[in-house]
PAZAPA-4460 file (N, C-alpha, C; in steps of 0.05 Angstrom, whole numbers, plus 32768, in hexadecimal, padded with zeros to 4 digits):
% residues 177
    n_x    n_y    n_z   ca_x   ca_y   ca_z    c_x    c_y    c_z   seq   type   mol
   8162   7F49   7F91   8156   7F3E   7FA9   8157   7F53   7FBF     1      X     A
   8142   7F58   7FCD   8143   7F6C   7FE2   8158   7F66   7FF7     2      X     A
   8167   7F7C   7FFD   817B   7F79   8011   8196   7F6E   8007     3      X     A
   8199   7F6A   7FEC   81B2   7F5F   7FE2   81C8   7F74   7FE3     4      X     A
   81E1   7F6A   7FE3   81F8   7F7C   7FE4   81FC   7F8A   7FCA     5      X     A
   820A   7FA0   7FCB   8210   7FB0   7FB3   822E   7FB4   7FB2     6      X     A
   8238   7FBF   7F9B   8254   7FC5   7F99   825D   7FDA   7FAC     7      X     A
   824B   7FED   7FB3   8252   8003   7FC5   8246   7FFB   7FE0     8      X     A
   8257   7FF4   7FF3   824D   7FEA   800D   823E   7FFE   801D     9      X     A
   8242   8018   8018   8235   802D   8028   821B   8037   801C    10      X     A
   8216   8032   8003   81FF   803C   7FF5   81F0   8024   7FE8    11      X     A
   81D7   801F   7FF1   81C8   8009   7FE6   81B2   8013   7FD4    12      X     A
   81B6   8011   7FB9   81A2   801B   7FA6   8188   800B   7FA8    13      X     A
   8172   8018   7FA6   8157   800C   7FA6   814C   8010   7F8A    14      X     A
   814C   7FFB   7F79   8143   7FFE   7F5D   8124   8002   7F5D    15      X     A
   811B   800B   7F46   80FF   800F   7F41   80F0   7FF5   7F44    16      X     A
   80D9   7FF5   7F52   80C8   7FDE   7F56   80D5   7FC9   7F68    17      X     A
   80E7   7FD2   7F7A   80F4   7FC0   7F8D   80F6   7FCE   7FA8    18      X     A
   80FF   7FBF   7FBC   8105   7FCB   7FD6   811F   7FC0   7FE1    19      X     A
   812A   7FCD   7FF4   8143   7FC4   8001   8140   7FC9   801F    20      X     A
   814E   7FBA   802F   814F   7FBE   804C   816C   7FC4   8054    21      X     A
   816F   7FD1   806B   8188   7FD6   8077   8186   7FD5   8095    22      X     A
   8196   7FC4   80A1   8199   7FC4   80BE   81B6   7FC7   80C6    23      X     A
   81C6   7FCD   80B2   81E3   7FD0   80B7   81EB   7FED   80B9    24      X     A
   81FA   7FF3   80CE   8203   800F   80D1   8215   8016   80BA    25      X     A
   8211   802E   80AF   8221   8038   8099   8215   8032   807E    26      X     A
   81FF   8024   807C   81F3   801E   8062   81DB   8032   805E    27      X     A
   81DD   8041   8048   81C8   8053   8041   81B7   8048   802A    28      X     A
   819D   804B   802C   818A   8043   8018   8186   805B   8004    29      X     A
   8186   8055   7FEA   8183   806C   7FD7   8174   8063   7FBE    30      X     A
   8163   8075   7FB4   8156   8070   7F9B   8155   808A   7F8B    31      X     A
   8154   8087   7F71   8154   809F   7F5F   813C   809C   7F4C    32      X     A
   8137   80B3   7F3E   8122   80B2   7F29   8106   80B0   7F33    33      X     A
   8100   80BE   7F49   80E5   80BE   7F54   80D5   80D5   7F47    34      X     A
   80CA   80CF   7F30   80B7   80E2   7F23   809D   80DD   7F30    35      X     A
   808C   80CE   7F23   8072   80C7   7F2F   8075   80B0   7F43    36      X     A
   808B   80A1   7F42   8090   808B   7F54   8091   8097   7F71    37      X     A
   808E   8084   7F84   808F   808C   7FA0   80A3   807B   7FAF    38      X     A
   80B4   8088   7FBF   80C6   8079   7FD0   80B9   8079   7FEC    39      X     A
   80B7   8062   7FF8   80AD   805F   8012   80C4   8055   8023    40      X     A
   80CD   8066   8035   80E3   8060   8048   80D6   8059   8063    41      X     A
   80DB   8040   806C   80D1   8037   8085   80E9   8035   8098    42      X     A
   80E4   803B   80B2   80FA   803A   80C5   80F0   8033   80E1    43      X     A
   80FE   8021   80EE   80FA   801B   810A   8113   8026   8118    44      X     A
   8111   803E   8123   8128   804C   812E   8134   803E   8146    45      X     A
   8125   8030   8156   812F   8022   816D   8141   800B   8165    46      X     A
   8139   7FFC   8151   8148   7FE4   8148   815A   7FEA   8130    47      X     A
   8158   8003   8126   8168   800C   810F   8165   7FFB   80F6    48      X     A
   814C   7FF2   80F2   8146   7FE3   80D9   8138   7FF6   80C7    49      X     A
   8143   7FF8   80AE   8138   800B   809B   8131   7FFD   8080    50      X     A
   811E   8007   8072   8117   7FFB   8059   810E   8012   8046    51      X     A
   8112   800E   802C   8109   8021   8018   80FC   8012   8000    52      X     A
   80E5   801B   7FF8   80D6   8010   7FE1   80D6   8025   7FCC    53      X     A
   80DA   801E   7FB3   80D6   802F   7F9C   80BF   8024   7F8B    54      X     A
   80A7   802E   7F90   808F   8024   7F83   8088   8036   7F6B    55      X     A
   807F   8029   7F55   8079   8037   7F3D   805B   803F   7F3B    56      X     A
   804A   802E   7F44   802D   8032   7F40   801E   802E   7F5B    57      X     A
   8006   803A   7F5C   7FF8   803A   7F76   7FEC   801F   7F7E    58      X     A
   7FDC   8014   7F6D   7FCB   7FFD   7F75   7FD1   7FE4   7F65    59      X     A
   7FD5   7FCE   7F73   7FDA   7FB4   7F66   7FC3   7FA9   7F57    60      X     A
   7FAA   7FB2   7F5D   7F93   7FA8   7F50   7F93   7FAF   7F32    61      X     A
   7FA3   7FC2   7F2A   7FA6   7FC9   7F0E   7FB0   7FB1   7EFD    62      X     A
   7FC1   7FA0   7F09   7FCC   7F89   7EFB   7FD4   7F75   7F10    63      X     A
   7FC1   7F64   7F19   7FC6   7F52   7F2F   7FDC   7F3D   7F28    64      X     A
   7FDE   7F35   7F0E   7FF3   7F22   7F07   800F   7F2F   7F0A    65      X     A
   8012   7F48   7F01   802C   7F56   7F04   8032   7F5A   7F22    66      X     A
   801D   7F61   7F31   8021   7F66   7F4D   802A   7F4D   7F5C    67      X     A
   801F   7F36   7F53   8027   7F1D   7F61   8045   7F17   7F5B    68      X     A
   804D   7F1D   7F42   8069   7F18   7F3B   807C   7F2D   7F46    69      X     A
   8073   7F46   7F47   8085   7F5B   7F51   8075   7F6F   7F62    70      X     A
   806F   7F67   7F7B   805E   7F78   7F8D   8069   7F93   7F93    71      X     A
   8084   7F96   7F92   8090   7FB0   7F99   808C   7FC5   7F83    72      X     A
   8080   7FBC   7F6C   807A   7FCF   7F57   8063   7FE2   7F5F    73      X     A
   8053   7FD9   7F72   803B   7FE8   7F7A   803D   7FF1   7F97    74      X     A
   8034   8009   7F9D   8035   8014   7FB8   8027   8002   7FCC    75      X     A
   800F   7FF9   7FC5   7FFF   7FEA   7FD9   800D   7FCF   7FE1    76      X     A
   8014   7FBF   7FCD   8020   7FA5   7FD4   803D   7FA8   7FDB    77      X     A
   804B   7FBC   7FD1   8067   7FC1   7FD7   806B   7FC8   7FF4    78      X     A
   805A   7FD9   7FFF   805C   7FE1   801B   8057   7FCA   802D    79      X     A
   8044   7FB9   8026   803E   7FA1   8036   8057   7F8F   8036    80      X     A
   8063   7F8B   801F   807A   7F79   801C   8092   7F85   802B    81      X     A
   8097   7F9F   8029   80AC   7FAD   8038   80A9   7FAA   8055    82      X     A
   8091   7FAF   805F   808C   7FAD   807C   8091   7F91   8086    83      X     A
   8088   7F7D   8077   808C   7F61   8080   80AA   7F5B   8080    84      X     A
   80B9   7F63   806D   80D6   7F5E   806D   80E4   7F6C   8084    85      X     A
   80DA   7F83   808B   80E6   7F92   80A2   80E0   7F84   80BC    86      X     A
   80C7   7F79   80BF   80C0   7F6A   80D7   80D2   7F51   80DA    87      X     A
   80D7   7F44   80C3   80E8   7F2C   80C2   8105   7F33   80CA    88      X     A
   810D   7F4C   80C4   8128   7F55   80CA   812B   7F60   80E6    89      X     A
   8115   7F5F   80F6   8116   7F67   8111   8108   7F81   8119    90      X     A
   80FD   7F8E   8106   80EE   7FA7   810C   80D4   7F9F   811A    91      X     A
   80C9   7FB3   8129   80AF   7FAF   8136   809B   7FBF   8127    92      X     A
   8084   7FB3   8121   806F   7FC1   8112   8065   7FDA   811E    93      X     A
   8063   7FDB   8139   8059   7FF3   8146   806E   8009   8149    94      X     A
   8087   8003   8140   809C   8017   8142   80A3   8023   8126    95      X     A
   8096   8019   8111   809C   8022   80F6   8091   803E   80F1    96      X     A
   80A2   804E   80E4   809B   8068   80DA   80A2   806A   80BD    97      X     A
   8096   807C   80AE   809A   807F   8091   80A0   809B   8089    98      X     A
   80B0   809D   8074   80B4   80B6   8066   80AD   80B0   8049    99      X     A
   809E   80C1   803B   8096   80BD   801F   80A4   80D2   800E   100      X     A
   80B0   80CA   7FF8   80BD   80DD   7FE6   80B6   80D5   7FC9   101      X     A
   80AF   80EA   7FB9   80A8   80E6   7F9D   808B   80ED   7F97   102      X     A
   807E   80DE   7F86   8062   80E3   7F80   805E   80FE   7F72   103      X     A
   8070   8105   7F60   806D   811E   7F52   805C   811B   7F39   104      X     A
   8054   8131   7F2F   8046   8132   7F15   8058   8141   7F01   105      X     A
   806B   8132   7EF6   8080   813E   7EE5   8076   8146   7ECA   106      X     A
   8060   813A   7EC0   8056   8140   7EA5   803B   814F   7EA8   107      X     A
   8038   8164   7E99   801F   8173   7E9A   8007   8162   7E93   108      X     A
   800A   814F   7E80   7FF4   813E   7E79   7FEB   812C   7E8F   109      X     A
   7FFD   8127   7EA2   7FF7   8114   7EB8   7FE4   8121   7ECD   110      X     A
   7FDE   813B   7ECA   7FCD   8148   7EDD   7FAF   8141   7ED9   111      X     A
   7FA8   8135   7EC3   7F8D   812E   7EBD   7F84   8113   7EC7   112      X     A
   7F6E   8113   7ED5   7F60   80FA   7EDD   7F71   80E3   7EE7   113      X     A
   7F6F   80CC   7ED9   7F7B   80B3   7EE3   7F9A   80B3   7EE0   114      X     A
   7FA5   80C7   7ED3   7FC2   80C8   7ECF   7FD1   80D5   7EE5   115      X     A
   7FC4   80DC   7EFB   7FD2   80E7   7F11   7FE0   80D2   7F22   116      X     A
   7FF2   80C4   7F15   8000   80AD   7F22   800F   80B6   7F3B   117      X     A
   801D   80CB   7F3A   802E   80D5   7F50   801C   80DA   7F69   118      X     A
   8007   80E9   7F64   7FF4   80F1   7F7A   7FE7   80D7   7F85   119      X     A
   7FE0   80C5   7F74   7FD3   80AB   7F7D   7FE7   809A   7F8C   120      X     A
   8001   8099   7F83   8016   808A   7F91   8019   8094   7FAE   121      X     A
   801A   80AE   7FB1   801D   80BA   7FCC   8005   80B4   7FDD   122      X     A
   7FEE   80B7   7FD2   7FD5   80B3   7FE0   7FD3   8095   7FEA   123      X     A
   7FD9   8083   7FD9   7FD7   8066   7FE0   7FEC   8060   7FF6   124      X     A
   8004   806C   7FF3   8019   8067   8007   8010   8071   8023   125      X     A
   8003   8089   8023   7FFA   8093   803D   7FE5   8081   8049   126      X     A
   7FD2   8078   8038   7FBC   8067   8042   7FC7   804C   804C   127      X     A
   7FD9   8040   803D   7FE5   8027   8046   7FF4   8029   8060   128      X     A
   8003   803E   8062   8011   8043   807C   7FFE   8045   8093   129      X     A
   7FE9   8056   808F   7FD4   805A   80A4   7FC7   803F   80AB   130      X     A
   7FC0   8030   8097   7FB2   8016   809C   7FC4   8002   80AB   131      X     A
   7FDE   8004   80A7   7FF0   7FF2   80B5   7FFC   7FFD   80CE   132      X     A
   7FF2   8014   80D7   7FFC   8020   80F0   8017   802C   80EE   133      X     A
   8020   8032   80D6   803B   803E   80D2   8038   805C   80D4   134      X     A
   8046   8068   80E6   8045   8086   80E9   8053   8094   80D2   135      X     A
   8046   80A8   80C7   8052   80B7   80B1   8063   80CD   80BE   136      X     A
   807E   80CA   80BD   8090   80DE   80C9   8094   80F6   80B7   137      X     A
   8090   80F3   809D   8093   810A   808B   8091   8102   806E   138      X     A
   8090   8116   805D   808F   8110   8041   8098   8129   8030   139      X     A
   80A2   8122   8018   80A9   8136   8004   809D   812A   7FEA   140      X     A
   8084   8131   7FE6   8075   8126   7FD0   8068   813C   7FBF   141      X     A
   805F   8134   7FA7   8051   8147   7F95   8064   8159   7F85   142      X     A
   8059   816F   7F7C   8069   8181   7F6D   806C   8177   7F50   143      X     A
   807E   8185   7F41   8082   817F   7F25   809E   8175   7F1F   144      X     A
   80AD   816C   7F32   80C9   8166   7F2E   80CF   814A   7F3A   145      X     A
   80E2   813C   7F2C   80EB   8122   7F36   80FD   8126   7F4D   146      X     A
   80FF   8111   7F5E   8110   8112   7F76   8121   80F8   7F77   147      X     A
   8135   80FA   7F87   8145   80E2   7F90   8147   80E4   7FAE   148      X     A
   814A   80CE   7FBB   814C   80CE   7FD9   8161   80BA   7FE2   149      X     A
   816F   80C2   7FF7   8182   80B0   8004   817C   80B2   8022   150      X     A
   817B   809B   802F   8176   809A   804C   818C   808B   805A   151      X     A
   8197   8098   806F   81AB   808C   8080   819F   8086   809B   152      X     A
   8199   806D   80A0   818D   8065   80BA   819E   806C   80D2   153      X     A
   81B8   806B   80CF   81CA   8070   80E6   81C7   808D   80F0   154      X     A
   81C4   80A0   80DD   81C2   80BC   80E5   81A5   80C6   80E5   155      X     A
   8193   80B5   80DA   8177   80BD   80D7   8173   80D6   80C5   156      X     A
   8184   80D7   80B0   8183   80ED   809D   817B   80E4   8082   157      X     A
   8168   80F4   8076   8160   80EF   805A   816C   8106   804A   158      X     A
   8176   8100   8032   817F   8114   8020   816D   8111   8008   159      X     A
   815E   8127   8002   814B   8127   7FEC   8155   813A   7FD6   160      X     A
   8159   812F   7FBE   8164   813F   7FA9   814F   8143   7F93   161      X     A
   8150   815C   7F88   8140   8162   7F70   8155   8170   7F5D   162      X     A
   814C   8176   7F45   815F   8183   7F33   816A   819C   7F3F   163      X     A
   8184   819C   7F44   8191   81B4   7F4E   818E   81BA   7F6C   164      X     A
   817F   81AA   7F7B   817B   81AF   7F97   817F   8195   7FA7   165      X     A
   8187   819A   7FC0   818B   8183   7FD3   8181   818D   7FEE   166      X     A
   8170   817C   7FF9   8164   8182   8014   816C   816C   8027   167      X     A
   8178   8172   803E   817E   815E   8052   816B   8162   806A   168      X     A
   815E   814D   8071   814A   814E   8087   814F   8137   809A   169      X     A
   814C   813C   80B4   814D   8126   80C8   8132   8117   80C6   170      X     A
   8133   80FE   80CD   811B   80ED   80CC   8103   80FA   80DA   171      X     A
   8108   8107   80F0   80F2   8112   8100   80E6   812C   80F4   172      X     A
   80F5   8138   80E2   80EC   8151   80D5   80D5   814C   80C1   173      X     A
   80C2   815D   80C0   80AC   815A   80AD   80AD   816F   8098   174      X     A
   80AE   8168   807F   80AF   817A   8068   8095   8179   8059   175      X     A
   8089   8190   8055   8070   8191   8045   8076   81A1   802C   176      X     A
   806D   8197   8015   8071   81A5   7FFC   8057   81AA   7FEE   177      X     A
***
């Protein structure tokens, strides 16, 4: 269930096809295994309400029945669901900002036509944020390598990991790859 407690009180894992919220000081949101998947980190810095979505696929229209059952599986419906949960937790819609992480093309075969899932995930996330008036604060997307991301709302720091590398960025910093 989104926002549920974990065994580690300081690190709140975000499983694939789910989202989590944090409004508690000292709780970091984290997800791993972002190959073609996209992590959408939303944050209202004034109210310190943060959320992270780990979406697998771009568009819910591919399987409406699955999307109805598990909307966070898809970038389009997952971002809507995450935003709504954040508003219910006290965030203001006009104060939300986003960081996008993931959307890689880890397999050479995925570069052809409709199999560009990573690229499509990132594109849909950008469009959904723009349509909902969510400012894109930054992104680390694309490339050929999987990523993991951890966000600490208290310090406004994201730690983005790839095989053998770790990058620490402040929320306000913009990273282009």
